[in-house]
Backbone bond lengths (Angstrom), bond angles and torsions (degrees), N, CA, C in turn:
res aa  C-N    CA-C-N  psi(-1)  N-CA   C-N-CA  omega(-1)  CA-C   N-CA-C  phi
1 M - - - 1.479 - - 1.507 109.99 -
2 A 1.299 117.77 -32.62 1.473 119.41 178.06 1.538 108.97 -60.36
3 T 1.288 117.46 -42.28 1.473 122.09 179.44 1.534 110.01 -64.18
4 L 1.343 115.84 -46.64 1.460 119.32 179.75 1.505 112.18 -59.52
5 Y 1.339 116.53 -42.58 1.477 119.28 178.82 1.525 111.16 -69.08
6 A 1.341 118.05 -34.74 1.455 119.92 178.46 1.550 109.81 -64.99
7 V 1.309 115.94 -44.93 1.481 118.71 -179.94 1.531 108.51 -66.27
8 S 1.317 117.26 -42.51 1.451 122.08 178.86 1.517 112.03 -56.64
9 Q 1.310 115.66 -43.40 1.471 121.13 -178.89 1.528 109.41 -66.25
10 C 1.300 117.81 -40.39 1.461 120.30 -179.53 1.513 112.63 -66.66
11 C 1.334 117.46 -28.87 1.442 122.64 -175.97 1.528 114.31 -103.73
12 N 1.341 115.18 8.94 1.464 120.72 -174.14 1.534 110.29 53.88
13 G 1.331 115.31 40.33 1.478 121.83 -177.81 1.495 112.31 -102.59
14 R 1.287 115.35 -175.33 1.461 123.13 177.39 1.535 108.02 -133.84
15 V 1.309 114.11 150.02 1.493 120.49 -179.54 1.533 108.13 -99.85
16 A 1.313 115.70 130.03 1.471 121.06 179.50 1.529 111.15 -92.04
17 N 1.311 115.56 130.29 1.425 122.42 166.47 1.500 106.91 -73.44
18 T 1.334 117.84 123.76 1.479 119.45 -173.08 1.527 112.87 -101.48
19 C 1.324 118.33 9.25 1.459 120.08 179.66 1.524 110.80 -75.21
20 N 1.325 114.71 153.52 1.456 120.81 175.22 1.509 109.36 -117.42
21 L 1.337 117.60 173.97 1.453 121.58 -176.10 1.500 112.02 -60.90
22 S 1.339 120.19 -38.17 1.430 123.03 -179.37 1.520 110.92 -60.22
23 E 1.341 115.57 -49.73 1.462 118.80 179.93 1.516 112.02 -63.80
24 D 1.327 116.25 -44.07 1.452 120.81 -179.92 1.520 111.85 -62.98
25 W 1.327 116.12 -37.71 1.462 120.61 -178.35 1.515 113.69 -55.69
26 V 1.339 115.82 -40.06 1.451 120.34 -177.86 1.549 113.12 -108.79
27 G 1.313 116.98 10.58 1.466 121.29 174.88 1.516 111.71 74.67
28 Y 1.313 118.82 25.49 1.479 120.37 -177.34 1.516 107.88 -89.68
29 S 1.279 116.79 65.21 1.437 124.54 177.63 1.516 109.44 -150.86
30 T 1.295 116.80 166.89 1.471 121.01 -179.45 1.526 108.73 -107.01
31 R 1.339 115.95 122.17 1.449 118.22 175.84 1.532 109.44 -62.24
32 Y 1.303 114.12 134.16 1.461 122.96 -179.08 1.542 110.91 65.13
33 G 1.321 115.98 19.90 1.448 123.81 175.41 1.506 108.95 -121.65
34 D 1.321 118.34 -118.82 1.468 120.74 -179.25 1.547 113.48 -66.71
35 S 1.341 116.37 -12.70 1.450 118.05 178.80 1.511 114.62 -88.14
36 V 1.329 117.06 2.48 1.466 120.94 -177.59 1.531 108.55 -104.02
37 G 1.300 115.73 148.80 1.472 119.13 174.92 1.500 109.59 171.80
38 D 1.327 112.86 172.82 1.462 120.85 178.20 1.530 112.13 -90.66
39 F 1.339 114.87 -17.32 1.451 120.21 173.70 1.510 108.40 -153.50
40 S 1.319 118.23 159.36 1.434 122.45 -172.81 1.556 110.44 -136.56
41 P 1.296 116.45 85.74 1.449 119.82 -172.93 1.557 114.97 -69.93
42 L 1.339 117.03 -20.81 1.448 119.58 -175.75 1.510 115.23 -109.53
43 S 1.322 118.28 2.16 1.468 121.44 -169.23 1.507 113.88 -65.50
44 R 1.317 120.19 -16.08 1.470 120.65 178.87 1.516 112.30 -111.95
45 L 1.373 115.11 14.52 1.424 120.57 -179.68 1.538 110.43 -117.58
46 T 1.317 116.79 136.42 1.482 120.29 177.68 1.539 108.85 -77.06
47 V 1.333 114.12 168.00 1.469 119.80 178.72 1.537 109.78 -57.22
48 Q 1.325 117.54 -43.79 1.465 121.00 -179.35 1.517 111.41 -61.78
49 E 1.338 117.47 -39.06 1.453 120.73 179.37 1.526 111.55 -70.71
50 V 1.330 118.27 -37.03 1.463 121.01 176.97 1.525 109.29 -64.72
51 K 1.324 116.95 -42.05 1.479 120.69 177.79 1.538 109.40 -61.69
52 E 1.323 118.52 -41.88 1.425 121.25 -179.12 1.551 110.68 -62.29
53 I 1.302 116.27 -41.02 1.456 119.40 176.71 1.538 110.31 -62.46
54 G 1.299 115.58 -41.13 1.504 119.37 176.53 1.520 111.72 -59.20
55 R 1.301 116.05 -40.62 1.489 119.07 178.02 1.522 111.05 -68.52
56 L 1.333 117.73 -41.47 1.466 120.79 179.13 1.526 110.73 -64.59
57 L 1.296 117.33 -29.75 1.466 121.61 177.10 1.520 112.04 -84.22
58 D 1.323 114.00 -0.83 1.495 119.60 179.07 1.503 112.48 61.36
59 L 1.351 116.96 37.12 1.458 121.03 175.57 1.510 109.54 -72.86
60 P 1.335 118.11 154.57 1.460 120.61 -179.79 1.550 111.68 -56.74
61 A 1.337 115.71 135.36 1.456 121.48 -177.47 1.521 111.32 -58.53
62 E 1.314 118.21 -33.18 1.493 118.72 179.70 1.519 112.08 -66.29
63 L 1.305 119.17 -18.63 1.464 121.61 172.55 1.510 111.34 -89.33
64 V 1.310 117.75 -44.50 1.458 121.93 -177.33 1.517 111.19 -66.29
65 D 1.300 117.33 -43.42 1.448 121.00 -173.65 1.556 114.12 -101.10
66 K 1.308 114.50 13.93 1.465 118.27 177.92 1.555 109.89 -60.49
67 V 1.314 114.48 134.59 1.457 119.56 -180.00 1.516 108.86 -69.98
68 P 1.371 115.54 121.92 1.502 118.36 -178.96 1.514 111.54 -66.21
69 A 1.312 115.66 130.22 1.480 122.15 176.21 1.525 108.71 -149.65
70 D 1.327 113.95 147.15 1.482 118.74 -179.11 1.535 112.24 -74.71
71 G 1.333 118.46 -16.10 1.454 120.26 179.24 1.480 114.98 78.12
72 L 1.333 116.71 7.09 1.457 121.23 -176.17 1.548 112.91 -107.25
73 C 1.326 115.98 -43.83 1.470 120.34 -170.06 1.542 114.43 -107.53
74 G 1.332 117.01 -4.94 1.435 118.16 -178.37 1.498 114.81 84.53
75 K 1.340 118.43 -0.71 1.458 122.46 178.20 1.527 109.41 -106.99
76 T 1.311 114.13 161.34 1.462 119.06 175.34 1.523 108.85 -80.45
77 D 1.320 117.49 164.92 1.466 122.00 174.51 1.525 109.75 -57.99
78 E 1.338 114.75 -43.81 1.469 118.58 -177.28 1.501 111.76 -66.15
79 D 1.331 118.92 -33.96 1.478 122.40 173.70 1.518 109.61 -60.21
80 N 1.311 115.96 -46.88 1.469 121.94 -176.86 1.557 111.12 -67.57
81 L 1.333 115.46 -40.79 1.453 120.08 -176.81 1.540 113.45 -74.50
82 G 1.315 116.44 -35.68 1.458 121.20 -177.55 1.489 114.05 91.97
83 F 1.304 118.67 12.05 1.467 125.41 175.63 1.508 107.91 -156.80
84 T 1.336 115.71 164.34 1.461 120.04 -179.56 1.534 110.08 -89.06
85 Y 1.318 114.96 159.87 1.460 118.97 175.44 1.522 109.66 -65.97
86 A 1.312 117.85 -34.53 1.475 120.17 177.19 1.524 111.20 -60.35
87 E 1.317 117.36 -43.37 1.470 121.26 175.45 1.506 111.40 -62.71
88 L 1.333 116.25 -47.07 1.459 120.37 -179.86 1.506 112.15 -61.84
89 D 1.327 115.90 -46.44 1.458 120.22 -176.93 1.534 111.72 -63.53
90 R 1.314 115.64 -40.33 1.474 119.25 176.63 1.531 110.14 -61.59
91 Y 1.320 115.61 -43.41 1.474 120.89 -179.49 1.563 110.40 -64.18
92 I 1.321 114.61 -42.44 1.501 117.28 178.34 1.502 110.79 -60.29
93 R 1.322 117.37 -47.08 1.480 121.47 -172.17 1.533 113.59 -81.98
94 T 1.311 117.62 -28.65 1.489 120.29 -174.67 1.526 114.40 -120.32
95 G 1.323 117.41 -19.65 1.459 120.65 -173.49 1.524 112.02 79.81
96 E 1.313 118.26 5.94 1.477 122.90 -176.64 1.520 110.85 -99.90
97 I 1.327 114.98 133.30 1.465 121.86 172.48 1.549 107.34 -157.55
98 E 1.314 115.90 137.76 1.467 119.30 -176.19 1.543 113.06 -79.21
99 D 1.314 115.76 -40.47 1.460 121.42 -173.50 1.523 111.19 -86.57
100 Q 1.324 117.42 114.48 1.443 121.80 -177.07 1.530 112.64 -63.90
101 K 1.339 117.95 -37.31 1.470 122.02 179.23 1.524 110.34 -65.47
102 K 1.340 117.72 -38.52 1.468 119.83 177.61 1.527 110.07 -68.38
103 K 1.337 115.88 -39.72 1.474 119.70 176.22 1.548 110.77 -58.74
104 E 1.293 117.13 -45.46 1.454 121.10 179.21 1.543 110.68 -64.21
105 R 1.308 116.54 -39.85 1.479 118.52 178.55 1.527 111.44 -66.29
106 I 1.345 117.41 -43.46 1.469 120.43 178.06 1.538 109.56 -61.83
107 D 1.334 117.52 -46.25 1.448 119.94 -179.93 1.537 113.10 -62.44
108 Y 1.342 115.02 -39.30 1.465 120.18 176.47 1.513 112.03 -62.05
109 L 1.353 115.91 -49.09 1.477 119.16 -179.25 1.497 110.69 -64.11
110 H 1.318 118.63 -40.47 1.469 122.74 179.59 1.516 110.57 -60.03
111 K 1.302 117.91 -50.44 1.452 122.75 -179.14 1.540 110.77 -63.27
112 K 1.333 117.52 -45.78 1.418 124.09 -177.70 1.521 113.54 -61.53
113 N 1.338 117.24 -31.50 1.455 123.15 -173.27 1.522 115.38 -107.65
114 L 1.294 118.07 9.11 1.482 121.38 178.76 1.528 110.48 -58.60
115 F 1.286 117.88 -33.05 1.470 121.22 -178.88 1.525 111.89 -56.00
116 K 1.330 117.27 -29.62 1.453 120.22 -177.91 1.529 112.22 -67.30
117 L 1.339 117.25 -20.00 1.438 122.64 -176.37 1.551 113.28 -97.72
118 K 1.315 114.87 -0.80 1.458 119.47 -177.71 1.510 109.89 -106.66
119 L 1.336 115.27 157.59 1.444 120.65 176.27 1.542 109.37 -61.20
120 M 1.291 116.71 149.06 1.445 122.35 178.90 1.526 109.01 -61.81
121 P 1.339 117.34 132.61 1.508 119.05 176.52 1.494 109.76 -60.62
122 A 1.298 116.47 144.05 1.462 122.54 178.97 1.520 109.76 -125.74
123 F 1.302 116.65 147.99 1.438 123.26 176.08 1.522 108.36 -70.41
124 E 1.321 115.87 128.87 1.449 122.06 177.35 1.500 109.07 -112.61
125 P 1.349 118.33 93.44 1.477 120.95 -178.63 1.545 110.66 -66.53
126 D 1.290 115.52 148.53 1.437 121.26 176.65 1.531 107.63 -92.82
127 I 1.340 114.10 87.18 1.498 121.48 -176.51 1.527 108.46 -99.95
128 P 1.332 115.56 126.55 1.474 116.48 178.11 1.499 112.16 -56.80
129 S 1.315 118.95 142.90 1.443 123.27 -173.52 1.549 113.27 -58.25
130 A 1.278 116.35 -27.15 1.492 120.69 -179.75 1.536 110.08 -66.95
131 L 1.351 117.33 -25.73 1.461 120.88 -177.74 1.562 112.74 -92.83
132 K 1.326 116.25 -13.32 1.449 120.07 -178.60 1.540 110.55 -71.82
133 L 1.299 114.21 144.97 1.454 119.12 178.04 1.477 112.10 -88.08
């Protein structure tokens, strides 16, 4: 990210956060990695919705339907998560899911990773009002 921001600064550019709602929902992002940016065009869209936009834009199928993988462990995102993005996206949008164990896993990951979506906690000193600027 430091490199992306350095290049962006040199070109008067902006860095895009590439996370989507599905990844953010279960914390499947890297803090100060793909979750960082100056704007976030996909953060309120599920994986299924992003794919549908790709199809509407007539993007190549090999890009739209590429199996999501982190490129590190040789497994797909869905293998690592324990559920499919289609199941997750349906649950996010409707609250419906058939498999109770998958529901519990999604709920657990969502709760555990909410901190990633909040502003960084900051120290709030108790400074007497006479000393405040």
